[in-house]
C-alpha positions in Angstrom: 0.0 0.0 0.0 1.9 3.1 1.3 -0.1 5.8 3.0 -2.6 4.2 5.3 -3.6 7.1 7.4 -3.9 10.9 7.6 -5.2 13.3 10.2 -5.6 17.0 11.0 -7.9 19.0 13.2 -10.9 18.3 11.0 -10.5 14.5 11.5 -8.6 11.6 10.1 -8.8 8.1 8.6 -6.8 4.9 8.9 -6.9 2.0 6.5 -5.6 -1.2 8.1 -3.9 -2.6 5.0 -0.7 -4.3 6.2 -1.3 -2.9 9.7 -3.9 -5.3 11.1 -5.2 -4.7 14.7 -3.0 -6.1 17.4 0.1 -6.3 15.2 3.3 -4.4 14.9 4.3 -2.6 11.7 7.7 -3.9 10.9 8.5 -0.7 8.9 6.9 2.6 8.2 7.0 6.4 8.4 5.2 8.8 10.6 5.2 12.3 8.8 4.2 15.6 10.3 4.0 19.1 8.9 4.0 22.1 11.2 5.1 25.7 11.7 7.7 26.0 14.5 6.2 28.7 16.7 8.6 31.4 18.1 8.9 31.6 21.9 10.9 30.4 24.9 8.8 27.3 25.7 9.0 23.8 24.3 6.4 23.3 21.5 4.5 20.0 21.5 3.9 18.9 18.0 2.5 15.4 18.6 2.2 13.4 21.8 0.5 10.1 22.4 0.4 7.6 25.3 -1.4 4.4 26.2 -1.7 2.1 29.2 -2.6 -1.3 27.6 -1.4 -3.9 26.8 1.7 -2.3 28.2 2.6 1.4 29.0 3.8 3.3 26.0 4.3 6.8 24.7 5.5 8.7 21.7 6.2 12.4 21.3 7.7 15.0 19.0 8.7 18.4 20.5 10.4 21.5 19.2 12.7 23.2 21.7 13.4 26.9 22.0 17.1 26.3 21.1 16.0 25.1 17.7 16.2 21.3 18.2 13.5 18.7 17.7 13.2 15.9 20.2 11.7 12.4 19.6 10.8 10.3 22.6 9.6 6.8 22.2 8.9 4.5 25.2 7.7 0.9 25.6 7.3 -0.1 29.2 10.4 1.0 31.1 12.5 1.3 28.0 12.6 4.9 26.9 14.6 6.2 23.9 15.1 9.7 22.8 16.8 11.4 19.8 17.7 15.1 19.5 17.9 16.5 15.9 19.2 20.1 15.6 16.9 22.3 13.5 19.1 24.5 11.2 16.3 26.8 10.2 16.2 30.3 11.8 12.9 31.3 10.3 10.5 29.4 12.7 7.4 30.8 10.9 8.3 28.6 7.9 6.7 25.2 7.4 8.8 22.2 8.3 8.2 18.5 7.6 9.3 15.9 10.2 9.6 12.2 9.2 10.2 9.4 11.6 10.9 6.2 9.8 11.6 2.8 11.2 12.7 -0.5 9.7 12.5 -3.3 12.3 14.1 -6.1 10.3 17.0 -3.9 9.4 17.2 -2.6 13.0 17.5 1.0 11.9 15.5 4.2 11.7 15.7 7.9 10.8 14.4 11.2 12.0 14.5 13.8 9.3 13.5 17.5 9.1 13.0 19.4 5.9 11.8 22.8 5.0 8.8 22.2 2.8 10.1 25.1 0.7 12.7 25.1 -0.7 13.4 21.5 0.4 16.6 21.4 2.5 16.9 18.1 4.5 18.7 17.2 7.7 18.5 13.8 9.3 19.7 11.6 12.2 20.1 7.9 12.1 18.3 5.8 14.8 20.0 2.5 15.5 17.8 -0.4 16.5 14.5 1.4 15.8 11.5 -0.5 17.1 8.3 -1.3 15.1 5.3 0.7 16.0 2.0 -0.9 17.0 -0.8 -0.7 14.4 -3.3 0.1 17.2 -1.2 3.1 18.3 -1.1 4.5 14.8 -4.8 4.0 14.3 -5.4 5.9 17.6 -3.1 8.8 16.5 -4.9 9.1 13.2 -8.5 8.7 14.4 -8.9 9.4 18.1 -8.2 12.6 19.9 -8.4 10.9 23.3 -4.9 10.2 24.5 -3.4 12.3 21.7 -2.1 15.9 21.8 -1.8 17.6 18.4 0.0 20.9 18.5 -1.9 24.0 17.4 0.7 24.7 14.6 0.5 21.2 13.1 -1.0 21.1 9.6 -1.3 17.4 9.2 0.1 14.0 10.3 0.3 11.0 8.0 1.5 7.4 8.3 2.9 5.0 5.7 3.7 1.4 5.8 7.0 2.1 4.0 10.2 3.9 4.7 9.4 7.1 2.8 12.1 9.1 1.0 13.1 12.6 1.9 14.8 15.3 -0.2 14.2 16.2 -3.9 10.5 16.2 -4.7 8.8 15.8 -8.1 6.0 18.2 -9.0 4.0 17.2 -12.0 0.8 15.1 -12.0 0.6 12.1 -14.3 -1.5 13.7 -17.1 0.8 16.7 -17.5 1.6 17.0 -21.2 5.4 17.5 -21.8 6.7 18.4 -25.2 9.1 15.8 -26.6 10.8 15.5 -30.0 7.8 13.3 -31.0 5.2 15.8 -29.7 3.3 16.1 -26.4 3.4 13.0 -24.1 2.0 12.5 -20.6 4.9 12.9 -18.2 4.0 9.5 -16.7 4.6 7.9 -20.2 8.1 9.4 -20.7 11.1 7.1 -20.0 14.8 7.3 -19.5 16.5 8.0 -22.8 13.6 9.9 -24.4 14.3 13.4 -25.7 12.3 16.4 -24.5 12.3 19.9 -25.8 13.3 22.7 -23.4 11.8 26.2 -23.3 14.7 27.4 -25.5 13.9 24.7 -28.2 16.8 22.5 -27.4 16.4 18.7 -27.4 17.9 17.1 -24.3 17.9 13.5 -23.0 15.9 12.4 -20.0 18.3 10.9 -17.5 15.7 9.5 -15.1 12.0 9.8 -14.4 11.0 9.9 -10.7 7.7 9.5 -9.1 6.4 9.8 -5.5 3.0 9.3 -3.9 2.2 11.7 -1.0 -0.8 12.8 1.1 -2.7 15.6 -0.8 -2.4 17.9 2.2 -0.2 20.8 3.3 2.8 21.5 1.1 1.8 18.5 -1.1 -1.7 19.7 -1.9 -2.1 20.0 -5.7 -2.6 23.4 -7.4 -4.5 23.8 -10.6 -3.0 26.3 -13.0 -5.6 27.8 -15.3 -5.5 28.0 -19.1 -5.0 31.5 -20.4 -2.3 32.3 -17.8 1.4 31.6 -17.9 1.2 30.6 -21.5 -1.1 27.6 -20.8 -3.2 26.2 -23.5 -5.2 24.2 -21.0 -5.3 23.6 -17.2 -2.6 21.5 -15.6 -2.2 20.4 -12.0 1.1 20.6 -10.2 2.7 20.5 -6.7 3.1 23.7 -4.7 6.8 23.3 -4.9 6.8 23.1 -8.7 8.6 26.1 -10.2 7.5 28.0 -13.3 10.0 29.9 -15.5 8.9 33.6 -15.9 10.5 35.9 -18.5 9.8 39.3 -20.0 10.8 42.9 -19.8 9.3 43.2 -16.3 11.5 40.4 -15.1 14.6 41.8 -16.7 13.9 45.3 -15.3 13.0 44.2 -11.7 15.5 41.4 -11.2 18.2 42.0 -13.8 17.9 38.5 -15.2 16.5 37.0 -18.4 14.3 34.7 -16.4 13.4 33.7 -12.8 11.8 30.7 -11.1 8.5 31.1 -9.2 7.0 28.3 -7.0 3.4 27.5 -7.9 2.3 28.1 -4.3 2.9 31.8 -4.7 0.6 32.0 -7.7 -2.6 30.8 -5.9 -5.2 33.6 -6.2 -8.4 31.6 -7.1 -8.1 33.0 -10.7 -4.9 32.0 -12.4 -4.2 29.3 -9.9 -6.3 27.6 -7.2 -6.0 24.7 -4.8 -7.2 21.5 -6.4 -9.5 18.9 -4.9 -9.3 15.2 -5.3 -8.3 11.9 -3.6 -6.5 11.7 -0.2 -3.2 11.0 -2.0 -1.5 12.3 -5.1 1.3 10.9 -7.3 3.8 13.4 -8.6 6.3 12.8 -11.5 9.3 14.7 -12.7 12.1 14.5 -15.2 15.7 14.6 -14.3 17.7 16.5 -17.0 21.5 17.1 -17.4 21.5 20.8 -16.6 18.2 21.5 -14.7 16.6 22.7 -18.0 13.0 23.7 -18.2 10.4 21.7 -20.1 7.3 22.8 -21.9 4.0 21.7 -20.5 0.8 22.7 -22.3 2.7 25.9 -23.4 4.1 26.8 -20.0 7.8 26.5 -19.1 8.3 24.4 -16.0 11.6 23.6 -14.2 12.8 20.0 -14.3 14.0 18.2 -11.1 16.7 20.1 -9.3 19.0 17.7 -7.2 22.0 19.9 -6.5 25.1 17.8 -5.7 23.3 15.1 -3.8 25.4 12.4 -5.5 28.3 13.6 -3.4 26.3 12.8 -0.2 25.8 9.1 0.0 23.5 9.2 3.1 21.2 11.8 1.6 21.2 10.0 -1.7 20.2 6.7 -0.1 17.3 8.4 1.7 16.0 10.1 -1.3 13.7 9.3 -4.2 16.9 8.9 -6.3 18.2 5.9 -4.3 17.3 3.3 -6.9 19.4 5.0 -9.6 23.1 4.4 -10.3 25.0 7.2 -8.6 27.5 7.6 -11.4 24.7 8.4 -13.8 23.2 11.2 -11.8 24.1 14.8 -12.9 25.3 17.6 -10.7 23.3 20.8 -10.6 25.7 23.4 -9.1 22.7 25.9 -8.8 19.2 26.3 -10.2 19.1 27.3 -13.9 17.6 30.6 -12.9 17.3 32.5 -9.6 14.4 31.3 -7.4 12.4 34.3 -6.2 11.7 34.8 -2.5 8.1 34.7 -1.4 7.4 38.4 -1.4 9.2 38.8 -4.8 7.2 36.0 -6.3 3.8 37.2 -5.0 4.5 40.7 -6.3 5.6 39.5 -9.8 2.7 37.0 -10.0 0.1 39.7 -9.1 1.5 42.0 -11.8 1.4 39.2 -14.4 -2.2 38.2 -13.6 -3.6 41.8 -13.3 
């Protein structure tokens, strides 16, 4: 399966799947998105405890010093992990992922900024499986669970989920290739796509990832008639559009800039999309972080930086299945990525 439960303040759901009542989940991931609130007190993000069949508790806290603390207890055995948070802007959204793999006797606590996607992680030796009943209670029952006010959503998967570079195109997005438009989900390694400058470049890899359709993963519908689009497309909030023109050159002194789709939402040119509880995003990995053409709009391909020089980050990412030597290095994005206030200002001027 994969994602078997999601919850927020409006309620939650849990599908047993591989997590049958009374059993332990050998491996899985508990993911949480939240804003780290400023202040001098510890911030409880998620806390849960039970008394039967044996005492147990689980908690995630953000400390004033900038660290995140994971505490997991079964009976008299309590384990804790401290992960320094490198982000100074505590108003930004962060994503915490606690993953465990019982058979491999290992786990991971990771923190990422949802935007732009920087990741930091700590290894957890001898991580223990979590009880399916505990996860069901966290997802569906407020009794015995404390969900922090700044938490956006919590989700659970029955797999060790990747962290790091995130694809941003839904399966039906038409991408221009040397043979015409093709759905991004139908493109394969070795195919040639046309960039926004008309150059044909080879596809090095195609990545995909299924995530909860909540928070920083919630899809955005870009409307036809804007951004050069011939018809609507649906993308992830983190997907970046290439914007050009005299206004861009005058304001930013560059031929083009990159703008995240989340900054374009205004209920006219872009709006939040509705659909299933989960969404699968795809993306193309190109040699130089070139932009592709999708329904007439220039969209950035997958940016991976120099992750191939970081074996641990690479192994934890969606790129793990691919041969390291065949991955490119992106020293920097093809164009400058606008800050939120810059992007909102430019987008408002473009749509007006």
